[in-house]
DRENGUDREN-668988 format. One record per residue (C-alpha): x, y, z; chain; residue in one letter. Coordinates in nm, 3 decimals. Layout:
- X Y Z kette rest
- X Y Z A A
...
! end
This chain:
- X Y Z kette rest
- 3.024 4.757 15.676 A X
- 2.913 4.963 15.361 A X
- 2.634 4.873 15.110 A X
- 2.536 4.983 14.785 A X
- 2.130 4.927 14.864 A X
- 1.923 4.856 15.146 A X
- 1.785 4.508 15.268 A X
- 1.492 4.443 15.067 A X
- 1.234 4.306 15.314 A X
- 1.231 3.967 15.149 A X
- 1.592 3.913 15.190 A X
- 1.561 3.799 15.546 A X
- 1.432 3.706 15.900 A X
- 1.031 3.682 15.960 A X
- 0.840 3.970 15.856 A X
- 0.720 4.156 16.177 A X
- 0.345 4.291 16.171 A X
- 0.423 4.663 16.157 A X
- 0.725 4.872 16.017 A X
- 0.740 5.230 16.083 A X
- 0.950 5.415 15.863 A X
- 1.090 5.751 15.994 A X
- 1.316 5.996 15.730 A X
- 1.558 6.184 15.924 A X
- 1.752 6.485 15.819 A X
- 1.930 6.672 16.091 A X
- 1.706 6.570 16.361 A X
- 1.944 6.543 16.646 A X
- 1.749 6.825 16.890 A X
- 1.396 6.609 16.825 A X
- 1.553 6.261 16.830 A X
- 1.533 6.163 17.167 A X
- 1.241 6.322 17.207 A X
- 1.093 6.115 16.926 A X
- 1.207 5.800 17.051 A X
- 1.015 5.849 17.412 A X
- 0.732 5.894 17.276 A X
- 0.767 5.647 17.022 A X
- 0.847 5.341 17.215 A X
- 0.625 5.339 17.414 A X
- 0.303 5.371 17.148 A X
- 0.470 5.038 16.959 A X
- 0.491 4.872 17.255 A X
- 0.139 4.896 17.344 A X
- 0.035 4.730 17.028 A X
- 0.071 4.409 17.132 A X
- 0.256 4.310 16.825 A X
- 0.608 4.241 16.661 A X
- 0.738 4.555 16.478 A X
- 1.065 4.737 16.321 A X
- 1.150 5.107 16.306 A X
- 1.370 5.188 16.027 A X
- 1.549 5.498 16.073 A X
- 1.668 5.650 15.708 A X
- 1.940 5.841 15.779 A X
- 1.916 6.099 15.442 A X
- 2.294 6.239 15.521 A X
- 2.274 6.435 15.819 A X
- 2.537 6.654 15.927 A X
- 2.468 6.672 16.281 A X
- 2.452 6.435 16.572 A X
- 2.200 6.220 16.442 A X
- 2.376 5.915 16.302 A X
- 2.583 5.919 16.675 A X
- 2.267 5.891 16.874 A X
- 2.071 5.631 16.649 A X
- 2.368 5.408 16.659 A X
- 2.309 5.518 17.086 A X
- 1.953 5.425 17.035 A X
- 2.031 5.120 16.862 A X
- 2.193 4.947 17.110 A X
- 1.922 4.979 17.408 A X
- 1.629 4.946 17.124 A X
- 1.604 4.570 16.937 A X
- 1.318 4.732 16.696 A X
- 1.558 4.996 16.584 A X
- 1.704 4.958 16.232 A X
- 1.930 5.225 16.067 A X
- 1.907 5.241 15.711 A X
- 2.183 5.582 15.629 A X
- 2.224 5.708 15.297 A X
- 2.541 5.825 15.168 A X
- 2.423 6.170 15.063 A X
- 2.118 6.431 15.113 A X
- 1.863 6.250 14.856 A X
- 1.561 6.461 14.982 A X
- 1.250 6.337 15.167 A X
- 1.067 6.143 14.905 A X
- 1.353 5.949 14.858 A X
- 1.447 5.912 15.189 A X
- 1.053 5.772 15.254 A X
- 1.136 5.532 14.936 A X
- 1.414 5.363 15.094 A X
- 1.264 5.325 15.408 A X
- 1.010 5.162 15.210 A X
- 1.244 4.927 15.050 A X
- 1.400 4.823 15.355 A X
- 1.045 4.771 15.523 A X
- 0.977 4.407 15.633 A X
- 0.625 4.465 15.843 A X
- 0.296 4.315 15.675 A X
- 0.178 4.702 15.750 A X
- 0.389 4.983 15.747 A X
- 0.331 5.368 15.861 A X
- 0.564 5.629 15.744 A X
- 0.600 5.956 15.976 A X
- 0.831 6.258 16.032 A X
- 1.041 6.249 16.338 A X
- 0.947 6.612 16.384 A X
- 0.656 6.527 16.594 A X
- 0.402 6.721 16.452 A X
- 0.230 6.402 16.338 A X
- 0.178 6.291 16.691 A X
- 0.282 5.870 16.742 A X
- 0.017 5.832 16.873 A X
- -0.250 5.830 16.601 A X
- -0.015 5.500 16.469 A X
- -0.252 5.282 16.695 A X
- -0.571 5.395 16.551 A X
- -0.489 5.356 16.204 A X
- -0.367 5.012 16.285 A X
- -0.677 4.918 16.441 A X
- -0.808 5.095 16.173 A X
- -0.689 4.893 15.900 A X
- -0.778 4.624 16.015 A X
- -1.152 4.633 16.158 A X
- -1.214 4.775 15.776 A X
- -1.053 4.559 15.627 A X
- -0.853 4.830 15.398 A X
- -0.509 4.854 15.224 A X
- -0.437 5.237 15.333 A X
- -0.519 5.440 15.612 A X
- -0.443 5.815 15.550 A X
- -0.365 6.056 15.809 A X
- -0.563 6.381 15.816 A X
- -0.531 6.687 15.956 A X
- -0.848 6.797 16.099 A X
- -0.649 7.072 16.307 A X
- -0.385 7.255 16.111 A X
- -0.445 7.584 16.403 A X
- -0.019 7.555 16.504 A X
- 0.069 7.615 16.108 A X
- 0.130 7.965 15.982 A X
- -0.165 8.053 15.791 A X
- 0.049 8.127 15.479 A X
- 0.115 7.742 15.492 A X
- -0.293 7.633 15.573 A X
- -0.339 7.822 15.274 A X
- -0.105 7.766 15.037 A X
- -0.183 7.350 15.102 A X
- -0.508 7.394 15.088 A X
- -0.457 7.550 14.723 A X
- -0.177 7.322 14.659 A X
- -0.458 6.970 14.699 A X
- -0.712 7.178 14.514 A X
- -0.515 7.234 14.243 A X
- -0.405 6.872 14.199 A X
- -0.742 6.690 14.266 A X
- -0.847 6.923 13.947 A X
- -0.580 6.846 13.767 A X
- -0.490 6.468 13.799 A X
- -0.877 6.355 13.875 A X
- -0.738 6.200 14.148 A X
- -0.945 6.150 14.474 A X
- -0.659 6.299 14.702 A X
- -0.728 6.342 15.087 A X
- -0.757 6.663 15.222 A X
- -0.486 6.766 15.427 A X
- -0.312 6.443 15.399 A X
- 0.028 6.474 15.368 A X
- 0.304 6.154 15.424 A X
- 0.162 6.032 15.767 A X
- -0.042 5.739 15.634 A X
- -0.036 5.315 15.704 A X
- 0.027 5.070 15.408 A X
- -0.062 4.753 15.379 A X
- 0.230 4.482 15.235 A X
- 0.088 4.459 14.892 A X
- 0.044 4.855 14.892 A X
- 0.406 4.914 14.949 A X
- 0.484 4.630 14.721 A X
- 0.316 4.796 14.443 A X
- 0.501 5.125 14.530 A X
- 0.822 4.941 14.525 A X
- 0.755 4.821 14.193 A X
- 0.702 5.156 13.999 A X
- 1.015 5.224 13.816 A X
- 1.038 5.601 13.846 A X
- 1.256 5.757 14.103 A X
- 1.113 6.129 14.144 A X
- 0.797 5.979 14.355 A X
- 0.588 6.228 14.534 A X
- 0.377 5.976 14.728 A X
- 0.136 6.164 14.897 A X
- -0.012 6.128 14.503 A X
- 0.138 5.770 14.392 A X
- -0.041 5.617 14.681 A X
- -0.424 5.766 14.538 A X
- -0.319 5.704 14.227 A X
- -0.334 5.293 14.286 A X
- -0.677 5.288 14.417 A X
- -0.641 5.032 14.699 A X
- -0.926 5.041 14.927 A X
- -0.865 5.340 15.191 A X
- -0.990 5.504 15.455 A X
- -0.922 5.820 15.660 A X
- -0.807 5.889 16.087 A X
- -0.784 6.219 16.187 A X
- -0.545 6.409 16.487 A X
- -0.427 6.716 16.548 A X
- -0.103 6.872 16.386 A X
- 0.124 6.980 16.696 A X
- 0.396 7.232 16.678 A X
- 0.774 7.070 16.561 A X
- 0.934 6.924 16.925 A X
- 1.237 7.077 16.854 A X
- 1.487 7.206 16.557 A X
- 1.409 7.369 16.246 A X
- 1.163 7.311 15.964 A X
- 1.334 7.052 15.687 A X
- 1.096 7.209 15.369 A X
- 1.147 7.567 15.320 A X
- 0.948 7.758 15.058 A X
- 1.196 7.648 14.828 A X
- 1.139 7.271 14.850 A X
- 0.792 7.292 14.868 A X
- 0.768 7.490 14.518 A X
- 0.974 7.213 14.411 A X
- 0.763 6.926 14.532 A X
- 0.475 7.157 14.391 A X
- 0.628 7.122 14.063 A X
- 0.706 6.748 14.065 A X
- 0.374 6.695 14.169 A X
- 0.217 6.881 13.863 A X
- 0.430 6.767 13.587 A X
- 0.431 6.379 13.711 A X
- 0.104 6.363 13.731 A X
- -0.072 6.556 13.451 A X
- -0.062 6.656 13.086 A X
- -0.296 6.967 13.225 A X
- 0.036 7.212 13.150 A X
- 0.118 7.039 12.842 A X
- -0.238 7.178 12.705 A X
- -0.239 7.471 12.827 A X
- 0.101 7.527 12.651 A X
- -0.130 7.408 12.323 A X
- -0.394 7.679 12.415 A X
- -0.161 7.937 12.432 A X
- -0.036 7.905 12.103 A X
- -0.391 7.796 11.961 A X
- -0.504 8.184 12.088 A X
- -0.145 8.341 12.026 A X
- -0.193 8.275 11.676 A X
- -0.547 8.357 11.612 A X
- -0.480 8.694 11.784 A X
- -0.184 8.702 11.533 A X
- -0.392 8.638 11.225 A X
- -0.656 8.888 11.359 A X
- -0.324 9.153 11.368 A X
- -0.233 9.070 11.049 A X
- -0.546 9.139 10.934 A X
- -0.575 9.473 11.126 A X
- -0.250 9.584 10.960 A X
- -0.356 9.496 10.616 A X
- -0.719 9.702 10.661 A X
- -0.526 10.010 10.820 A X
- -0.260 9.980 10.542 A X
- -0.553 9.993 10.236 A X
- -0.710 10.290 10.430 A X
- -0.443 10.456 10.463 A X
- -0.436 10.407 10.864 A X
- -0.099 10.500 11.078 A X
- -0.008 10.255 11.343 A X
- -0.118 10.390 11.678 A X
- 0.270 10.365 11.821 A X
- 0.530 10.179 11.918 A X
- 0.388 10.177 12.278 A X
- 0.111 9.891 12.163 A X
- 0.360 9.770 11.970 A X
- 0.641 9.692 12.229 A X
- 0.308 9.560 12.453 A X
- 0.208 9.287 12.187 A X
- 0.551 9.204 12.139 A X
- 0.608 9.170 12.502 A X
- 0.288 9.002 12.589 A X
- 0.364 8.701 12.344 A X
- 0.784 8.673 12.423 A X
- 0.594 8.564 12.789 A X
- 0.398 8.327 12.666 A X
- 0.634 8.137 12.460 A X
- 0.873 8.151 12.748 A X
- 0.613 8.032 12.953 A X
- 0.541 7.731 12.711 A X
- 0.869 7.696 12.673 A X
- 0.951 7.642 13.056 A X
- 0.642 7.384 13.076 A X
- 0.801 7.181 12.788 A X
- 1.123 7.178 12.969 A X
- 0.990 7.049 13.257 A X
- 0.830 6.768 13.130 A X
- 1.153 6.696 12.833 A X
- 1.383 6.721 13.186 A X
- 1.176 6.441 13.360 A X
- 1.197 6.249 13.039 A X
- 1.582 6.289 13.017 A X
- 1.594 6.230 13.412 A X
- 1.366 5.885 13.338 A X
- 1.599 5.761 13.064 A X
- 1.908 5.797 13.234 A X
- 1.780 5.580 13.543 A X
- 1.993 5.727 13.768 A X
- 1.881 5.586 14.118 A X
- 1.708 5.840 14.357 A X
- 1.953 5.741 14.662 A X
- 2.263 5.559 14.778 A X
- 2.268 5.358 15.098 A X
- 2.599 5.374 15.324 A X
- 2.472 5.161 15.615 A X
- 2.212 4.936 15.705 A X
- 2.230 4.812 16.056 A X
- 2.039 4.498 15.947 A X
- 2.240 4.359 15.712 A X
- 2.572 4.464 15.920 A X
- 2.453 4.246 16.188 A X
- 2.303 3.962 15.976 A X
- 2.648 3.946 15.759 A X
- 2.894 3.967 16.092 A X
- 3.131 3.662 16.081 A X
- 3.081 3.360 16.325 A X
- 3.366 3.204 16.534 A X
- 3.392 2.929 16.269 A X
- 3.370 3.152 15.999 A X
- 3.659 3.338 16.178 A X
- 3.844 2.996 16.207 A X
- 3.769 2.899 15.895 A X
- 3.956 3.229 15.754 A X
- 4.218 3.169 16.013 A X
- 4.336 2.832 15.848 A X
! end
């Protein structure tokens, strides 16, 4: 059975205490290891739970493995997207489908340890907060380039957006039902959830953990996707680049006026232009500033254009919970046959 939208949390059935949302893309190598570590942790919580595995258009054996685990793990739910929509869109699909009173988002690569979920769950209950951020206190397994660029990204976003963003907090977090409902109600499609959640301002705390190496498989976040995420973050949560473009135009106008005065004075005094080199440098510098400003404006115009189109960020092809619930009964089949 194919469906166009995931089953909303309000559509059916009692709500479990906890939902774990796991976006997946080509994770056939790590998936068995992930299930072996995740299931004992959740079983040990002594609370009703569900695991929403969002298959983001995988092209390997990930869908086959998920169907195999689905038969033996009753708490597992599989939501399959029609095409690869990206990491943030896959998480958004999982949040819309989640039915739990508390919702955790975690990747399948085991860099974020599933065992930390128990600490996050208990911290939320004991401290009465809506959000528990998983903060990487030890990133020694990451490359120096990734550590430095990540640190620069969070410092930049704190300064530009004025948000209280937890340092080294990614997409590993626990959220209350109220938080997830607030996120799902937002109209924007290209969400950067690690920034969207802090903007809500709900009570929060942090739980530290050591970031491990990827257990198997290859990273699904190359440099190009990291750059795209950074651009979406800056243009989606700050007007500072637009103000920077405005300042460039003001400074450029002032410099142009000074150059005009200099040329007029030189002409009156019979001075001779110093040469073509300085002219070329000035023209090139102003051209570069103009192109930079146009690029910044283009990013914002593009986001506005996408928002006006209101195209969904993803399409859902299959939801195992809906497929199970909508199976016809023997009585239904008898009525149809008659």
